[in-house]
C-alpha distance (Angstrom), angle and dihedral (degrees) to the residues before:
residue distance angle dihedral
M1 . . .
N2 3.80 . .
K3 3.81 107.7 .
M4 3.80 96.7 175.5
L5 3.78 113.6 129.7
N6 3.78 122.9 -137.9
L7 3.80 116.0 -126.7
S8 3.79 121.0 -154.7
S9 3.77 140.3 157.9
N10 3.79 122.6 -90.3
P11 2.97 143.1 -53.0
H12 3.81 98.6 65.7
I13 3.81 101.7 169.9
R14 3.79 110.5 107.2
D15 3.79 120.1 -142.0
S16 3.77 138.8 154.9
V17 3.80 89.9 -116.1
T18 3.81 111.3 97.1
T19 3.79 129.2 -141.9
S20 3.79 90.9 -113.3
E21 3.82 91.2 54.9
I22 3.80 91.7 50.9
M23 3.79 92.9 47.5
R24 3.78 91.1 46.4
D25 3.81 89.3 54.7
V26 3.81 90.6 50.7
I27 3.81 89.8 52.3
I28 3.81 90.8 49.2
A29 3.81 90.2 49.3
M30 3.82 91.0 54.4
I31 3.81 94.4 50.0
P32 3.86 96.3 87.0
T33 3.81 94.3 54.1
T34 3.81 90.9 41.2
I35 3.80 92.5 53.6
Y36 3.79 91.0 46.1
G37 3.80 92.0 51.1
I38 3.80 92.5 49.1
I39 3.82 92.8 47.4
Q40 3.79 91.1 49.0
W41 3.81 98.5 45.3
G42 3.76 105.8 22.9
L43 3.79 137.4 -150.7
N44 3.80 101.5 -5.0
A45 3.80 91.4 53.1
A46 3.80 89.3 51.8
L47 3.82 91.4 49.4
V48 3.81 91.2 49.3
V49 3.80 91.3 54.1
I50 3.81 94.6 44.4
F51 3.79 99.1 45.0
T52 3.81 97.4 37.8
T53 3.81 89.5 53.8
L54 3.80 92.0 43.3
F55 3.80 93.3 50.7
A56 3.81 91.1 49.8
V57 3.80 90.8 54.5
L58 3.81 92.7 43.6
A59 3.80 92.3 48.4
E60 3.79 90.7 54.2
Y61 3.81 92.8 46.0
V62 3.81 95.1 47.5
Y63 3.81 93.4 46.0
E64 3.80 93.9 49.2
K65 3.79 92.7 42.4
A66 3.81 92.4 50.1
L67 3.81 92.7 49.9
K68 3.83 93.3 40.8
L69 3.80 91.8 -118.8
P70 3.81 125.2 149.2
I71 3.80 110.0 -79.6
T72 3.80 108.0 -115.9
I73 3.80 104.0 175.0
G74 3.81 87.8 109.2
D75 3.81 90.9 73.4
F76 3.84 88.6 67.8
S77 3.82 92.5 -135.8
A78 3.81 91.8 121.2
A79 3.81 90.1 50.0
V80 3.81 90.1 51.8
T81 3.82 90.6 50.3
G82 3.79 92.3 50.7
M83 3.78 93.0 45.5
I84 3.82 94.1 49.5
L85 3.79 90.6 48.6
A86 3.80 91.6 49.5
L87 3.80 92.0 50.2
N88 3.81 88.7 51.9
C89 3.81 92.3 58.4
P90 3.83 129.9 87.7
P91 3.82 112.4 -99.2
D92 3.82 96.1 -119.5
I93 3.80 98.1 46.0
P94 3.83 114.9 128.9
V95 3.80 105.5 -94.5
W96 3.80 95.0 -127.5
I97 3.83 93.1 63.3
P98 3.84 97.6 65.2
C99 3.82 87.8 40.6
V100 3.81 87.8 60.8
G101 3.79 86.8 48.2
S102 3.80 91.1 53.9
V103 3.79 91.8 54.6
F104 3.81 90.3 48.6
A105 3.81 91.5 49.0
I106 3.79 95.3 50.0
I107 3.80 102.1 36.3
V108 3.80 104.0 32.5
V109 3.80 103.8 29.1
K110 3.81 101.8 30.2
Q111 3.80 114.7 21.5
L112 3.80 100.1 36.0
Y113 3.80 87.6 58.1
G114 3.79 92.9 51.5
G115 3.79 104.7 -84.7
L116 3.79 133.3 -89.2
G117 3.79 112.7 3.8
K118 3.80 95.0 22.8
N119 3.80 102.6 67.0
W120 3.80 111.2 105.4
M121 3.80 97.7 -151.7
N122 3.77 136.6 34.9
P123 3.84 105.6 -83.0
A124 3.80 95.9 -149.7
L125 3.80 93.9 50.7
A126 3.79 92.5 43.1
A127 3.80 87.5 54.4
R128 3.79 91.4 47.6
C129 3.81 90.8 52.9
F130 3.82 88.5 47.8
L131 3.81 89.9 53.1
L132 3.82 92.5 45.6
I133 3.79 89.1 56.1
S134 3.81 95.8 41.5
F135 3.83 100.0 38.9
A136 3.80 103.8 21.1
G137 3.80 95.5 156.2
K138 3.80 95.5 49.7
M139 3.82 92.9 43.2
T140 3.81 92.9 53.9
A141 3.81 100.4 40.4
W142 3.80 103.2 114.3
T143 3.79 125.7 -159.1
T144 3.80 115.4 -132.2
V145 3.80 120.9 -124.8
G146 3.79 113.3 -145.8
P147 3.82 129.4 -25.3
D148 3.81 95.5 -71.7
T149 3.80 95.9 57.7
L150 3.80 117.0 111.6
A151 3.79 103.7 -111.7
G152 3.77 116.6 -120.1
A153 3.80 97.3 5.4
T154 3.78 136.9 90.4
P155 3.82 118.0 -142.3
L156 3.80 88.5 -103.1
G157 3.79 90.5 52.9
Y158 3.80 90.3 48.4
L159 3.81 91.2 51.7
K160 3.78 90.7 51.1
L161 3.80 92.8 50.4
N162 3.82 92.6 42.3
P163 3.82 106.5 34.8
T164 3.81 94.4 171.5
E165 3.80 94.5 55.8
T166 3.80 136.2 67.6
V167 3.78 137.1 -143.0
D168 3.80 134.1 -130.4
L169 3.81 102.1 -73.7
A170 3.80 94.4 -166.3
A171 3.81 91.5 52.7
S172 3.80 90.0 49.0
F173 3.80 92.5 49.4
F174 3.79 97.3 45.9
G175 3.81 95.5 38.1
R176 3.79 108.8 -110.3
I177 3.80 90.4 136.8
P178 3.81 139.5 91.4
G179 3.77 116.4 -92.2
T180 3.77 143.5 102.0
I181 3.80 120.6 -36.7
G182 3.78 96.2 -100.1
E183 3.79 106.7 28.2
V184 3.79 104.5 63.0
S185 3.82 104.5 75.3
K186 3.79 106.4 65.8
L187 3.80 89.1 178.9
C188 3.81 91.8 59.8
L189 3.80 91.6 43.7
L190 3.80 91.9 51.7
I191 3.81 90.8 49.0
G192 3.81 88.3 54.6
A193 3.80 91.6 44.2
L194 3.80 90.9 51.9
Y195 3.80 89.0 52.9
L196 3.82 90.6 53.3
V197 3.80 91.9 48.7
V198 3.81 93.2 47.9
R199 3.80 90.2 48.0
K200 3.83 88.0 48.6
V201 3.79 90.7 -125.5
I202 3.82 91.4 130.1
N203 3.79 135.1 25.2
I204 3.79 115.3 -126.8
R205 3.83 91.4 -137.0
I206 3.81 99.2 86.6
P207 3.84 97.8 44.5
L208 3.80 95.5 46.0
I209 3.81 95.8 46.3
Y210 3.80 90.8 43.4
I211 3.81 93.8 52.3
A212 3.82 92.8 41.7
T213 3.81 91.2 51.7
V214 3.81 91.3 51.7
A215 3.82 89.6 49.5
V216 3.82 93.4 50.2
F217 3.82 92.6 45.0
T218 3.81 90.6 49.6
A219 3.80 91.9 48.0
I220 3.80 91.7 51.9
F221 3.80 99.8 41.4
G222 3.81 104.5 20.0
G223 3.78 95.0 84.0
R224 3.81 94.4 -124.0
G225 3.80 100.2 83.9
F226 3.80 118.3 -147.4
D227 3.79 94.1 -21.3
L228 3.81 98.4 157.4
Y229 3.80 95.4 -160.4
Y230 3.80 91.7 51.2
L231 3.82 91.6 46.5
A232 3.81 90.3 49.7
C233 3.81 89.2 51.6
E234 3.80 90.3 52.1
I235 3.81 92.5 49.0
C236 3.81 94.1 46.1
S237 3.82 93.9 45.6
G238 3.78 124.1 80.1
G239 3.77 126.9 0.3
L240 3.81 101.0 -46.6
I241 3.82 97.1 111.2
F242 3.80 92.7 42.3
G243 3.80 92.5 47.2
A244 3.80 95.4 44.0
F245 3.80 96.8 53.6
F246 3.80 104.5 27.3
M247 3.82 106.7 30.4
A248 3.80 111.1 21.2
T249 3.81 88.4 54.8
D250 3.81 94.7 57.9
Y251 3.82 106.6 140.7
V252 3.79 95.9 -138.9
T253 3.80 99.3 47.7
S254 3.82 101.7 37.1
P255 3.83 129.8 72.1
V256 3.80 120.0 -94.6
T257 3.82 98.8 -149.3
A258 3.81 121.8 83.6
K259 3.80 93.0 -126.7
G260 3.79 91.2 46.8
Q261 3.80 91.2 51.3
V262 3.80 90.9 52.9
V263 3.81 92.2 51.1
Y264 3.81 90.6 44.5
A265 3.82 93.1 50.6
V266 3.81 93.4 47.5
I267 3.82 91.6 50.8
L268 3.80 89.4 48.5
G269 3.79 90.8 52.3
L270 3.79 94.3 47.0
L271 3.81 93.0 49.2
T272 3.81 92.9 45.5
G273 3.80 91.8 50.2
L274 3.80 91.0 46.0
F275 3.82 93.3 50.4
R276 3.80 93.6 44.2
L277 3.79 98.3 48.0
F278 3.80 102.2 31.9
G279 3.80 105.4 19.5
G280 3.76 128.5 96.4
T281 3.82 93.6 -106.4
A282 3.78 133.1 47.5
E283 3.80 96.5 -120.5
G284 3.79 129.3 61.4
V285 3.79 108.7 161.6
S286 3.81 98.6 103.8
Y287 3.80 95.3 47.7
A288 3.81 91.9 43.3
I289 3.80 92.3 54.2
I290 3.81 93.4 45.1
L291 3.81 93.5 49.6
T292 3.80 92.8 45.6
N293 3.82 90.2 49.1
I294 3.80 86.2 63.4
L295 3.81 89.7 56.2
V296 3.81 95.5 49.5
P297 3.85 96.4 93.4
T298 3.81 89.9 53.0
I299 3.81 91.9 44.6
A300 3.80 90.4 49.7
K301 3.81 92.1 48.5
K302 3.80 93.5 50.0
T303 3.81 95.9 44.3
V304 3.81 102.5 40.5
P305 3.83 109.6 124.3
K306 3.78 115.5 -111.0
A307 3.78 115.8 -113.5
F308 3.81 113.7 -102.2
G309 3.80 110.0 -87.5
M310 3.81 95.1 16.0
E311 3.77 114.1 139.1
G312 3.77 118.1 -122.4
T313 3.77 116.4 -104.9
K314 3.74 119.2 -115.3
């Protein structure tokens, strides 16, 4: 009898649901916030979404074609990467900049590590961090919404500069604020998140623990105590909701065990709170997720359940 075991990259759980079906559901879940962003900011926002997604798919196709690898654009993972990156960009950014980011995400972060399932960090967020470093001015140039909007600042940026004040919570929740194309309308994001939960694409554990940890950290170190309105403003400002439901839950770069997911989400929340309150910029979600992605192999190793009957190590 052949007792050799087959080794392969994650994920290992077998299910009738295919990768393309999961990725299609993620795309569907992002449609409400995408439509809202395009309606609010117009043509350039639409072009950013279209071309950033297109360049991600083309980059994957050209790379695999050139190296005579199986063509995998049909699993929609490249489209999801491009779409997430686009939604993380300011609405008036020159279209070519996120297109460069798409190529970086697919070639450098995903394909050079072996493709889907082998990348060790979220490609879209890695590309966003790359663009923030390379084109800092363009990536932080916010478009105002209406005459009463504070020019040049997102609500999160305003809170950081004015720690004793608050912002319009309703505007932050419904999306009448400056920000990236896909992060501003928390209502649209939560509609998409609910779709993913109902479809069982994501588990609610990581997002809820992540957001709760940020709230507790902010209450302790934010200087306002458990001011519920202020905490709600912090949660509904910036990319926390978008990151918690659509990026922190990435199958490839998050732990698979329940205990590992709890540890992962708590670390995410602590880093996000640390970056937001004490860092040089108002936001911290992208960097928190990227840094915690690096820790996932260690988290998985330390939280993997012991096989039944296995003796404890001394």
